[in-house]
TORTI-384481 format. One line per field, with one value per residue (C-alpha): residue number from 1; residue in three letters; x, y, z. Coordinates in pm, whole numbers, plus 50000, padded with zeros to 5 digits. Example, Ala and Ser with C-alpha at 12.3 -4.5 7.8 and 13.67 -1.06 7.14 Angstrom:
// residues 2
k	1; 2
r	ALA; SER
px	51230; 51367
py	49550; 49894
pz	50780; 50714
***
This chain:
// residues 216
k	1; 2; 3; 4; 5; 6; 7; 8; 9; 10; 11; 12; 13; 14; 15; 16; 17; 18; 19; 20; 21; 22; 23; 24; 25; 26; 27; 28; 29; 30; 31; 32; 33; 34; 35; 36; 37; 38; 39; 40; 41; 42; 43; 44; 45; 46; 47; 48; 49; 50; 51; 52; 53; 54; 55; 56; 57; 58; 59; 60; 61; 62; 63; 64; 65; 66; 67; 68; 69; 70; 71; 72; 73; 74; 75; 76; 77; 78; 79; 80; 81; 82; 83; 84; 85; 86; 87; 88; 89; 90; 91; 92; 93; 94; 95; 96; 97; 98; 99; 100; 101; 102; 103; 104; 105; 106; 107; 108; 109; 110; 111; 112; 113; 114; 115; 116; 117; 118; 119; 120; 121; 122; 123; 124; 125; 126; 127; 128; 129; 130; 131; 132; 133; 134; 135; 136; 137; 138; 139; 140; 141; 142; 143; 144; 145; 146; 147; 148; 149; 150; 151; 152; 153; 154; 155; 156; 157; 158; 159; 160; 161; 162; 163; 164; 165; 166; 167; 168; 169; 170; 171; 172; 173; 174; 175; 176; 177; 178; 179; 180; 181; 182; 183; 184; 185; 186; 187; 188; 189; 190; 191; 192; 193; 194; 195; 196; 197; 198; 199; 200; 201; 202; 203; 204; 205; 206; 207; 208; 209; 210; 211; 212; 213; 214; 215; 216
r	MET; ALA; TYR; ASP; HIS; GLU; GLU; GLN; GLU; GLN; LEU; GLU; THR; ILE; LYS; ALA; TRP; TRP; HIS; LYS; TYR; GLY; ASN; LEU; VAL; THR; TRP; ALA; LEU; VAL; ILE; VAL; LEU; ALA; GLY; PHE; GLY; GLY; TRP; GLN; ILE; TRP; GLY; LYS; TYR; GLN; THR; LYS; GLN; ALA; GLU; GLN; ALA; ALA; GLU; LEU; PHE; GLU; GLN; GLN; GLN; LYS; ALA; VAL; GLU; ALA; LYS; ASP; ASN; PRO; ARG; ILE; LEU; ARG; VAL; ALA; SER; ASP; ILE; GLN; ALA; GLN; TYR; GLY; ARG; THR; SER; TYR; ALA; GLN; MET; SER; ALA; LEU; ILE; ALA; ALA; LYS; ALA; ALA; LEU; ASP; ALA; ASN; ASP; THR; ALA; THR; ALA; LYS; LYS; GLN; PHE; GLN; TRP; ILE; LEU; ASP; ASN; ALA; LYS; ASP; ASP; GLU; TYR; LYS; ALA; ILE; ALA; ALA; ALA; ARG; LEU; SER; GLY; VAL; LEU; LEU; ASP; GLU; LYS; ALA; TYR; ASP; ALA; ALA; LEU; THR; VAL; LEU; ASN; GLY; LYS; PHE; PRO; ASP; GLU; PHE; ALA; GLY; VAL; ILE; ALA; ASP; ARG; LYS; GLY; ASP; VAL; LEU; SER; ALA; GLN; ASN; LYS; VAL; GLN; GLU; ALA; ARG; ALA; SER; PHE; ALA; LEU; ALA; LEU; GLU; LYS; ALA; THR; PRO; GLN; ASP; PRO; ALA; ARG; GLN; LEU; ILE; GLN; LEU; LYS; LEU; ASP; ALA; LEU; GLY; GLY; ALA; PRO; GLU; LYS; LYS; THR; SER
px	16144; 15828; 15688; 15473; 15111; 15200; 15488; 15280; 15010; 15315; 15410; 15042; 15036; 15383; 15270; 14913; 15110; 15333; 15059; 14950; 15186; 15514; 15481; 15491; 15791; 15950; 15907; 16004; 16321; 16360; 16278; 16500; 16800; 16773; 16792; 17090; 17244; 17124; 17257; 17626; 17561; 17476; 17773; 17996; 17877; 17920; 18327; 18314; 18169; 18399; 18707; 18623; 18533; 18847; 19030; 18884; 18957; 19314; 19270; 19174; 19445; 19696; 19477; 19547; 19895; 19922; 19680; 19479; 19134; 18914; 19022; 18977; 18595; 18559; 18656; 18438; 18158; 18226; 18254; 17927; 17752; 17865; 17923; 17771; 17688; 18064; 18234; 18465; 18196; 18173; 18514; 18576; 18348; 18523; 18800; 18657; 18506; 18815; 18971; 18675; 18732; 19072; 18976; 18751; 18471; 18227; 17901; 18094; 18216; 17831; 17710; 17951; 17888; 17504; 17591; 17712; 17429; 17199; 17398; 17677; 17629; 17841; 17698; 18029; 18048; 17780; 17896; 18194; 18016; 17755; 18024; 18221; 17908; 17759; 18125; 18062; 17710; 17822; 18088; 17803; 17583; 17356; 17274; 16940; 17061; 17371; 17162; 16920; 17221; 17370; 16985; 17053; 17085; 17467; 17668; 17809; 18123; 18066; 17832; 18097; 18219; 17839; 17796; 18062; 17980; 17634; 17773; 17949; 17650; 17415; 17697; 17685; 17315; 17387; 17203; 17414; 17243; 17197; 17557; 17695; 17507; 17637; 18006; 17937; 17811; 18099; 18332; 18169; 18202; 18523; 18824; 19075; 19351; 19132; 19321; 18985; 18902; 19155; 18947; 18638; 18694; 18810; 18498; 18287; 18447; 18429; 18035; 18081; 18146; 17921; 17537; 17315; 17156; 16776; 16595; 16299
py	25182; 25240; 25608; 25753; 25886; 26259; 26126; 25867; 26171; 26369; 26087; 26051; 26365; 26367; 26119; 26255; 26587; 26378; 26135; 26511; 26686; 26464; 26397; 26798; 26831; 26565; 26714; 27062; 26919; 26780; 27103; 27277; 27012; 27014; 27390; 27385; 27106; 27308; 27620; 27414; 27301; 27629; 27778; 27479; 27566; 27925; 27860; 27623; 27852; 28131; 27934; 27829; 28182; 28276; 28041; 28179; 28507; 28432; 28306; 28664; 28838; 28635; 28722; 29068; 29047; 28898; 29139; 28879; 29073; 28801; 28569; 28851; 28889; 28526; 28464; 28746; 28593; 28251; 28413; 28582; 28282; 28017; 28250; 28563; 28604; 28624; 28954; 28832; 28828; 29209; 29292; 29053; 29257; 29584; 29471; 29293; 29652; 29813; 29600; 29614; 30020; 29993; 29768; 30077; 29813; 30088; 29834; 29530; 29724; 29921; 29541; 29472; 29831; 29755; 29390; 29547; 29749; 29501; 29228; 29339; 29262; 29545; 29957; 30070; 29839; 29984; 30363; 30289; 30111; 30402; 30695; 30489; 30388; 30724; 30877; 30641; 30754; 31122; 31041; 30931; 31223; 30998; 31253; 31137; 30797; 30895; 31067; 30786; 30599; 30863; 30884; 30574; 30544; 30475; 30525; 30817; 30848; 30834; 31155; 31378; 31126; 31121; 31484; 31577; 31334; 31520; 31813; 31690; 31569; 31897; 32092; 31900; 31982; 32388; 32347; 32587; 32670; 32269; 32196; 32475; 32320; 31998; 32086; 32242; 32018; 31791; 32014; 32005; 31616; 31634; 31604; 31851; 31552; 31498; 31514; 31593; 31930; 32109; 31998; 32037; 32383; 32471; 32313; 32540; 32865; 32789; 32795; 33128; 33002; 32928; 32841; 33138; 33123; 33120; 33383; 33362
pz	32939; 33136; 33103; 33343; 33255; 33163; 32936; 32758; 32708; 32536; 32342; 32217; 32133; 31937; 31768; 31694; 31553; 31342; 31178; 31106; 30941; 30946; 30560; 30507; 30739; 30577; 30213; 30374; 30465; 30145; 29938; 30192; 30169; 29737; 29726; 29939; 29689; 29411; 29521; 29497; 29199; 29078; 29236; 29100; 28772; 28751; 28869; 28585; 28326; 28454; 28433; 28038; 27976; 28130; 27856; 27578; 27710; 27729; 27360; 27273; 27438; 27201; 26935; 27005; 27019; 26695; 26572; 26449; 26418; 26274; 26541; 26801; 26694; 26701; 27028; 27130; 26982; 27094; 27447; 27404; 27290; 27555; 27849; 27804; 28171; 28306; 28315; 28035; 27781; 27857; 27844; 27511; 27353; 27409; 27297; 26985; 26921; 26963; 26705; 26481; 26484; 26418; 26116; 26000; 26069; 26230; 26176; 26368; 26627; 26651; 26732; 26982; 27196; 27148; 27292; 27577; 27632; 27609; 27811; 28074; 28413; 28534; 28438; 28452; 28113; 27971; 28067; 27871; 27558; 27571; 27575; 27265; 27076; 27070; 26968; 26655; 26584; 26662; 26343; 26130; 26141; 26382; 26637; 26769; 26817; 26988; 27226; 27293; 27385; 27613; 27778; 27948; 28353; 28434; 28730; 28882; 28838; 28448; 28460; 28346; 28067; 27960; 27979; 27810; 27494; 27492; 27489; 27163; 27022; 27103; 26962; 26633; 26616; 26693; 27013; 27174; 27492; 27574; 27471; 27736; 27995; 27927; 27906; 28242; 28372; 28272; 28366; 28716; 28767; 28636; 28900; 28944; 28796; 28505; 28184; 28011; 28194; 27965; 27661; 27793; 27923; 27544; 27412; 27669; 27600; 27208; 27242; 27473; 27841; 28138; 28004; 28103; 28422; 28374; 28577; 28789
***
């Protein structure tokens, strides 16, 4: 095919550009395609991980039904070790913590709650773990440790639960004013349908009602 003078110049320009930048472009395409392929492989890997974790989680559920506490804890440990980045790991840890508490094994329960706080991917699970772990620490009279756990950053929908637990700890420390403020906040955050409202109100009333307002 014959080219006129203008077309020939354009071809020469393209050839020159490709000679200078073609190798770079080729490698850029390779990197992009490799990244796309890698993303697909990573997606398949995550799906496989979730499926395998789900199988173990099902085993834990069967252990719960059989009230086989050692197996419950063993499966939770396996999920955390092998599939710690999946949602099943945080769920199995909560189940393991409950089983440990039912068996009066507070040390193991605390480890499970702490694992959630350190590793859970969902802040909602961290909030639940914080509320329950602080309750165990409260029973042990480890008040400062309980407050440290409760001072984390949690979703707004758990603000009432966290404030209620803080009130319990502060009340146990005889920090009446601070406890009243926490219970008042818990009551403010609780919905009208929340069954905990009545208990929070009782605790607040026992401390003398609403906290005093600071005067300027």
